[in-house]
C-alpha positions as CSV (number, residue, x, y, z in Angstrom):
1,X,-14.2,22.7,-11.2
2,X,-12.5,24.6,-8.5
3,X,-12.6,28.5,-8.8
4,X,-9.3,30.0,-9.4
5,X,-7.9,33.1,-8.5
6,X,-7.0,35.3,-11.3
7,X,-3.7,37.3,-11.6
8,X,-3.0,40.7,-13.2
9,X,-0.1,41.8,-11.6
10,X,3.5,41.3,-13.4
11,X,7.0,40.9,-12.3
12,X,9.4,43.7,-12.3
13,X,10.5,41.8,-15.6
14,X,7.1,42.4,-17.0
15,X,6.4,38.3,-16.8
16,X,3.0,37.6,-16.4
17,X,1.6,34.5,-15.2
18,X,1.3,33.4,-18.7
19,X,4.8,34.1,-19.8
20,X,5.9,32.0,-16.4
21,X,3.5,29.4,-17.5
22,X,5.2,28.7,-20.7
23,X,8.6,29.1,-19.3
24,X,7.3,26.6,-17.1
25,X,6.4,24.7,-19.7
26,X,9.2,24.8,-21.9
27,X,11.6,24.3,-18.8
28,X,9.5,20.8,-18.5
29,X,9.9,20.3,-21.5
30,X,13.8,20.6,-22.0
31,X,14.2,18.7,-18.2
32,X,12.1,15.4,-20.0
33,X,14.9,16.1,-22.8
34,X,17.6,15.9,-20.9
35,X,16.4,13.1,-19.2
36,X,16.1,11.3,-22.3
37,X,19.5,12.2,-23.3
38,X,20.9,11.1,-20.0
39,X,19.2,7.6,-19.6
40,X,20.4,7.0,-23.7
41,X,24.1,8.0,-22.1
42,X,23.9,5.7,-19.6
43,X,23.0,2.7,-21.8
44,X,25.8,3.5,-23.7
45,X,28.0,3.3,-20.8
46,X,26.5,0.4,-19.8
47,X,27.1,-1.1,-23.3
48,X,30.9,0.3,-23.4
49,X,31.5,-1.0,-20.2
50,X,29.8,-4.2,-20.0
51,X,28.8,-3.6,-16.6
52,X,26.6,-6.7,-15.4
53,X,26.4,-7.2,-11.9
54,X,24.1,-9.0,-9.4
55,X,24.3,-6.7,-6.4
56,X,27.7,-4.2,-5.9
57,X,29.4,-1.5,-7.6
58,X,32.5,-1.2,-9.8
59,X,34.3,1.7,-10.6
60,X,35.7,2.8,-14.2
61,X,38.6,5.0,-15.7
62,X,39.6,6.3,-19.0
63,X,43.1,5.4,-20.0
64,X,44.1,9.1,-19.7
65,X,42.7,8.8,-16.2
66,X,40.6,12.1,-16.7
67,X,37.4,10.7,-15.8
68,X,36.0,8.1,-13.1
69,X,32.9,6.6,-13.4
70,X,31.4,4.4,-10.5
71,X,28.1,2.1,-11.8
72,X,25.8,0.5,-8.9
73,X,23.3,-2.0,-9.3
74,X,21.0,-2.4,-5.6
75,X,19.3,-5.4,-5.3
76,X,15.7,-5.0,-4.0
77,X,14.3,-7.6,-2.0
78,X,10.4,-7.6,-1.0
79,X,8.4,-9.5,1.2
80,X,5.3,-11.9,0.8
81,X,3.0,-11.1,3.9
82,X,1.3,-14.2,4.1
83,X,4.4,-16.4,3.7
84,X,6.2,-14.2,6.0
85,X,3.6,-14.6,8.7
86,X,3.8,-18.4,8.1
87,X,7.7,-18.7,8.5
88,X,7.8,-16.0,11.7
89,X,6.0,-19.0,13.7
90,X,8.3,-21.8,12.6
91,X,11.5,-19.3,13.3
92,X,10.2,-18.1,16.6
93,X,9.4,-14.2,17.4
94,X,13.6,-13.8,18.5
95,X,15.0,-14.7,15.4
96,X,12.1,-13.5,13.2
97,X,12.2,-9.7,15.2
98,X,16.5,-9.8,14.2
99,X,16.1,-10.2,10.4
100,X,13.1,-8.7,9.8
101,X,11.7,-5.1,10.6
102,X,8.2,-4.5,11.9
103,X,7.1,-2.8,8.2
104,X,8.2,-6.7,7.2
105,X,11.4,-4.9,5.3
106,X,14.6,-7.1,5.5
107,X,17.6,-6.1,7.3
108,X,19.6,-7.3,4.8
109,X,22.8,-7.6,6.9
110,X,21.2,-9.3,9.6
111,X,19.3,-11.6,6.9
112,X,22.5,-12.4,5.3
113,X,24.7,-13.5,8.4
114,X,21.9,-15.6,9.9
115,X,21.6,-17.0,6.4
116,X,24.8,-18.1,6.4
117,X,24.3,-19.6,9.9
118,X,21.4,-21.3,8.8
119,X,21.6,-21.8,5.2
120,X,19.4,-25.1,5.5
121,X,16.6,-23.1,7.0
122,X,16.5,-20.1,5.1
123,X,16.7,-22.2,1.8
124,X,13.3,-24.2,2.9
125,X,11.6,-21.6,5.0
126,X,12.9,-18.0,4.9
127,X,13.3,-18.0,1.1
128,X,9.6,-18.8,0.5
129,X,8.7,-15.4,1.4
130,X,10.8,-13.4,-0.4
131,X,11.5,-12.3,-3.8
132,X,14.0,-10.4,-5.2
133,X,14.6,-7.6,-8.5
134,X,17.5,-5.8,-9.7
135,X,16.9,-2.0,-9.0
136,X,18.1,1.1,-11.6
137,X,21.4,1.1,-12.2
138,X,22.7,4.4,-11.2
139,X,25.9,6.3,-12.9
140,X,27.9,8.7,-10.8
141,X,30.3,10.8,-12.5
142,X,32.8,11.4,-10.1
143,X,35.9,13.2,-11.5
144,X,36.5,15.2,-14.9
145,X,39.7,16.9,-15.7
146,X,40.4,19.0,-18.4
């Protein structure tokens, strides 16, 4: 067990370390409750808007135009390292370096452009080392009036 420094001082308002620890615990509990509440409201927004995009964003405005919600669905693409090592040899260094970072993260725009130009090679070679999964939908409130 590590040693700890005993704090005997108080703040100008009389707060002790124990008081601050309790307030911190309360703040964390409130933060957790607020997060659960926000996520619940976000689920209701998704249900109401019937937002389902494979990728991209869409804006929704209420009838009176008093608020605008923008929903965004990111897609994360990961790389299978072993498959990419094989694919990289098939493609050659010049193509491989254009469509994949050295950290083996997909350069999305370059990959999409190259795949559009080389659909057969993408489908039969490159796609073997990629997997995609949807990210968390974000809900951003842009405007509220009144």
